[in-house]
C-alpha positions as CSV (number, residue, x, y, z in Angstrom):
1,M,-6.4,-118.0,-191.4
2,R,-6.9,-121.1,-189.2
3,L,-9.3,-121.5,-186.2
4,Y,-8.5,-124.2,-183.7
5,E,-11.9,-125.0,-182.2
6,F,-14.1,-127.5,-180.5
7,P,-17.8,-127.0,-181.1
8,P,-19.4,-126.4,-177.7
9,T,-16.7,-124.1,-176.3
10,R,-15.9,-120.4,-176.3
11,S,-14.5,-121.0,-179.8
12,I,-18.2,-120.4,-180.8
13,R,-17.5,-116.7,-180.2
14,V,-14.7,-116.6,-182.7
15,R,-16.5,-118.7,-185.3
16,W,-19.5,-116.3,-184.9
17,T,-17.3,-113.3,-185.6
18,L,-15.6,-114.9,-188.6
19,Q,-19.0,-115.9,-190.1
20,E,-20.4,-112.4,-189.5
21,L,-17.3,-110.9,-191.2
22,G,-17.6,-113.3,-194.1
23,V,-13.9,-114.2,-193.9
24,E,-12.7,-117.5,-195.2
25,F,-10.9,-119.6,-192.7
26,E,-9.8,-123.2,-192.1
27,S,-11.4,-125.0,-189.2
28,V,-9.0,-127.3,-187.2
29,R,-10.9,-129.4,-184.7
30,V,-9.2,-129.9,-181.4
31,D,-11.0,-132.8,-179.8
32,L,-10.9,-132.1,-176.0
33,L,-12.4,-135.4,-175.3
34,A,-9.6,-137.2,-177.1
35,G,-6.9,-135.0,-175.4
36,D,-5.8,-133.2,-178.5
37,H,-5.3,-130.0,-176.5
38,R,-2.4,-131.8,-174.6
39,R,-0.5,-132.8,-177.7
40,P,2.9,-131.1,-178.2
41,E,1.9,-129.6,-181.6
42,F,-1.0,-127.8,-180.1
43,L,0.9,-126.8,-176.9
44,A,3.4,-125.1,-179.2
45,L,0.6,-122.8,-180.3
46,N,-0.9,-122.3,-176.8
47,P,1.1,-123.5,-173.9
48,A,-2.0,-123.1,-171.7
49,G,-3.6,-126.0,-173.7
50,R,-6.8,-124.0,-174.2
51,I,-9.0,-123.2,-177.2
52,P,-9.7,-121.3,-179.3
53,V,-6.6,-120.3,-181.1
54,L,-6.5,-118.2,-184.2
55,V,-3.5,-118.3,-186.5
56,D,-3.3,-115.5,-189.0
57,G,0.0,-115.5,-190.9
58,D,2.6,-115.1,-188.3
59,A,0.1,-114.0,-185.6
60,V,-1.0,-116.6,-183.1
61,I,-3.8,-115.3,-180.9
62,T,-5.4,-117.1,-177.9
63,E,-8.3,-116.1,-175.6
64,S,-11.6,-115.8,-177.3
65,V,-12.2,-112.2,-176.3
66,A,-8.7,-111.1,-177.5
67,I,-9.3,-112.9,-180.8
68,V,-12.7,-111.3,-181.6
69,M,-11.1,-107.9,-180.8
70,Y,-8.3,-108.6,-183.1
71,L,-10.7,-109.6,-185.9
72,A,-12.8,-106.5,-185.4
73,D,-9.6,-104.3,-185.6
74,K,-8.4,-106.2,-188.7
75,Y,-11.6,-105.5,-190.5
76,P,-12.6,-102.0,-189.2
77,E,-14.8,-101.3,-192.2
78,Q,-17.2,-104.0,-190.9
79,G,-18.0,-102.0,-187.7
80,L,-17.8,-104.8,-185.2
81,L,-16.3,-102.4,-182.7
82,P,-17.3,-98.8,-182.4
83,G,-15.1,-96.2,-184.0
84,S,-15.3,-93.4,-181.4
85,L,-13.1,-93.5,-178.3
86,G,-16.0,-93.2,-175.9
87,A,-18.1,-95.9,-177.6
88,R,-15.1,-98.2,-177.9
89,A,-14.4,-97.7,-174.2
90,Q,-18.0,-98.9,-173.5
91,A,-17.4,-101.9,-175.7
92,Y,-14.3,-102.8,-173.8
93,R,-16.2,-102.4,-170.6
94,W,-18.9,-104.8,-171.5
95,L,-16.5,-107.3,-173.1
96,L,-14.6,-107.5,-169.8
97,F,-17.9,-107.6,-167.9
98,A,-18.9,-110.7,-169.8
99,A,-15.5,-112.3,-169.4
100,T,-15.2,-111.6,-165.6
101,E,-18.5,-110.9,-163.9
102,L,-20.7,-113.3,-166.0
103,E,-18.3,-116.0,-167.3
104,Q,-16.3,-116.7,-164.1
105,P,-19.2,-117.8,-162.0
106,L,-20.4,-120.0,-164.9
107,W,-17.0,-121.6,-165.0
108,R,-17.2,-122.4,-161.3
109,I,-20.6,-123.9,-161.7
110,T,-19.4,-126.1,-164.6
111,R,-16.2,-127.2,-162.8
112,H,-17.9,-128.1,-159.6
113,S,-20.9,-129.9,-161.3
114,R,-19.3,-131.6,-164.3
115,L,-15.6,-131.2,-164.9
116,Y,-13.9,-131.9,-161.6
117,P,-13.9,-135.5,-160.2
118,E,-16.8,-135.8,-157.8
119,E,-14.6,-135.9,-154.7
120,Q,-13.1,-132.5,-155.6
121,R,-16.4,-130.8,-156.2
122,L,-17.6,-128.1,-153.9
123,P,-21.5,-127.8,-154.0
124,A,-21.4,-124.8,-151.8
125,D,-19.4,-122.9,-154.4
126,V,-22.0,-123.7,-157.0
127,T,-24.6,-122.0,-154.8
128,I,-22.4,-118.9,-154.3
129,A,-21.6,-118.7,-158.0
130,R,-25.2,-118.9,-159.0
131,R,-26.0,-116.0,-156.7
132,E,-23.1,-114.0,-158.1
133,F,-24.1,-114.6,-161.7
134,T,-27.7,-113.6,-160.9
135,E,-26.6,-110.3,-159.4
136,M,-24.4,-109.4,-162.3
137,A,-27.1,-110.6,-164.8
138,A,-29.4,-108.1,-163.2
139,A,-26.9,-105.3,-163.9
140,L,-26.8,-106.3,-167.5
141,D,-30.6,-106.6,-167.6
142,R,-30.9,-103.0,-166.4
143,H,-28.4,-101.8,-169.0
144,M,-30.3,-103.6,-171.8
145,D,-33.6,-102.0,-171.0
146,G,-34.6,-100.2,-174.2
147,R,-31.5,-101.3,-176.1
148,E,-31.3,-103.7,-179.0
149,F,-27.5,-104.2,-178.7
150,V,-25.1,-103.9,-175.8
151,V,-23.3,-101.0,-177.3
152,G,-24.4,-98.8,-180.1
153,T,-27.0,-99.4,-182.8
154,R,-25.6,-102.4,-184.6
155,A,-24.4,-105.9,-183.6
156,G,-20.8,-106.3,-182.9
157,V,-18.3,-108.5,-181.1
158,V,-19.7,-107.4,-177.7
159,D,-23.0,-109.0,-178.6
160,F,-21.4,-112.2,-179.9
161,V,-19.5,-112.7,-176.7
162,T,-22.4,-111.7,-174.5
163,A,-25.0,-113.8,-176.3
164,Y,-22.7,-116.9,-176.1
165,T,-22.2,-116.3,-172.4
166,L,-26.0,-115.9,-171.8
167,D,-26.5,-119.2,-173.7
168,W,-24.1,-120.8,-171.3
169,A,-26.1,-119.4,-168.4
170,N,-29.3,-120.7,-170.1
171,E,-27.8,-124.2,-170.1
172,V,-27.6,-124.1,-166.3
173,N,-31.0,-122.5,-165.9
174,L,-29.8,-119.1,-164.8
175,L,-31.9,-117.0,-167.2
176,E,-35.3,-117.9,-165.8
177,G,-35.5,-114.6,-163.9
178,H,-34.3,-112.5,-166.8
179,P,-36.7,-112.9,-169.8
180,G,-35.3,-109.8,-171.4
181,L,-31.9,-111.3,-171.5
182,R,-33.2,-114.5,-172.9
183,T,-35.1,-112.6,-175.6
184,Y,-31.9,-110.7,-176.5
185,M,-29.8,-113.9,-176.6
186,E,-32.4,-115.7,-178.8
187,R,-32.6,-112.6,-181.1
188,M,-28.8,-112.7,-181.6
189,Y,-28.8,-116.4,-182.4
190,A,-31.5,-115.8,-185.0
191,R,-29.1,-113.8,-187.1
192,P,-28.4,-115.5,-190.4
193,K,-24.7,-115.9,-189.8
194,A,-25.0,-117.0,-186.1
195,P,-23.3,-120.3,-185.1
196,L,-24.8,-123.3,-183.5
197,R,-26.0,-122.8,-179.9
198,I,-24.2,-124.7,-177.2
199,A,-26.8,-127.5,-176.9
200,E,-26.8,-128.1,-180.6
201,A,-23.0,-128.2,-180.7
202,F,-23.0,-130.8,-177.9
203,A,-25.7,-132.8,-179.7
204,G,-23.4,-133.0,-182.7
205,L,-20.7,-134.7,-180.7
206,R,-22.9,-137.7,-179.8
207,P,-22.4,-140.8,-181.8
208,R,-25.2,-141.2,-184.4
């Protein structure tokens, strides 16, 4: 099993899942700064030129949420997705919520504040995206009231995806009004097999 990854990105979600499962895997670093994701050999795996990518035998899986769901289904005895139909539906609900309602405004903020050339950035969209994230974070905050995990009574891939997304929000100062979500995120990253947080991963990229 090979994981094509770059430390600060959503590949953290997949690494987290693999570490929690205790599965051996080969890490293949795809240096986005050096343009490795545009090389023909990588585009043969993912024509979209995005990471992470998981290669498991003949299976090539892209998209971080799809990969963690695949891993949870591959190792059902580990319980990283609920077994019952109703609970699994709730897990799917919150995985999609993280990927759409929380992640998408964060992407817009990142693109218009860091990634796009300055002449292409739209500051007004950053303001709108921050408001949209805050509204959706409030919905998650209400759901988490009295809960230790997003779904069920044990940590699973929903938590790994959600905690990473909240860490991303924390990097752009969007958790200040949600101390409960910050506490949840920090508790998840305190797990023994949790990966590096985004800021630590970025720090590891800097020349020493």
